[in-house]
Residue, then its C-alpha position, 0 to 999 in steps of 0.5 A: m484438818t479432819t480428825k477421825l475417832n472411831s466412826f466419828t469426826i472430831a470438829d476442829d473447834t472441839i480440838r481447839a477447845m481441848e487444846h485451850l482447856s489443856s493449857l488452862t489446866f496448867v495455869t489453874r491447876s484445876e481439871h476442866g472438861f466437857n461432853l463429847c457430843l455427837d451431832r446429826d452429821n456424825i461430828i463430835r462437838p464440845g458440850n458445856v465446859c465444866k471446871g473441877e478440882k485439882c484431881s477430879i471433875d464432876v461428869s454429871e455437870f456435862n451436857c449436850k444440846e438437845n439434838e445431840r447425844t453424848v458419845g464420850i467425855f473430855h477432861t484435863h490432867d495437869e501433868q500427863s494424859n494417862p487415864s485413871m481407872s475412874d476415867l476408864s470406867v466412865g469412858y467404858l460406859v459412854g464409849i470414849s474418854c479423852i484426856g488432855n494436858p499441855k503436851d498432848i491429848k489422848c483418847y481411849s475408845r471402848k473396843k466392843d459393846i458394853d459387857g458387865i464382866v468387863y466393867a466389873d474387871i475395870k472397877n476391880v482395878k479401880y479398887k486397886e488404884d484406890q489402894i495405891s493412893l493409900q500405899h503412896s501416903k504410907w510411902k510419903n510418911k515413910e511407913i513403907n520403903n521405896r522398894e515396897y511401894t515400887k513393887i506394889y505400884n508396878k503390880y497395879k501398873k501391870e493391871a492398869d495396862r492390861i485393862i487399857n490394852s484389852y478393852f480400849k483403843e488409844q489414839k493421840i489427837n494431833y493439834 
């Protein structure tokens, strides 16, 4: 089955690798990933597989073959395929960020050419995401109540959704 992503074709072996790593993450509770490498025939192939931590992966470990170029990244989350702002900021720079979990795989493609103002907007919301983590800790420690945390989180979620809808095209990958 041919899967198109932007003007590229995702090879079946790439989708199988995405599916395999998504399932593996559920078992290992660690993120896994690879570069999305474009070959001379405009087909996306998997780069070297990398294993990360429970909540992160070092994208500097990703590589493509000499005759290929990076057009995106793929990595896994253990419960959902929603992107973090870190996922989106890296995806914005390279063009595509795909996220898999045992239930589905979603790719977020940059809608337009790189723009410094847009990237700054994404990084600003990334800062807000970092603040949400701090607020979540406060909520867990009962320093703030459910209502306060929900209000803060919903405000952030609205900003995150704006980033996705404004700057990215979302596509589910079927397997």
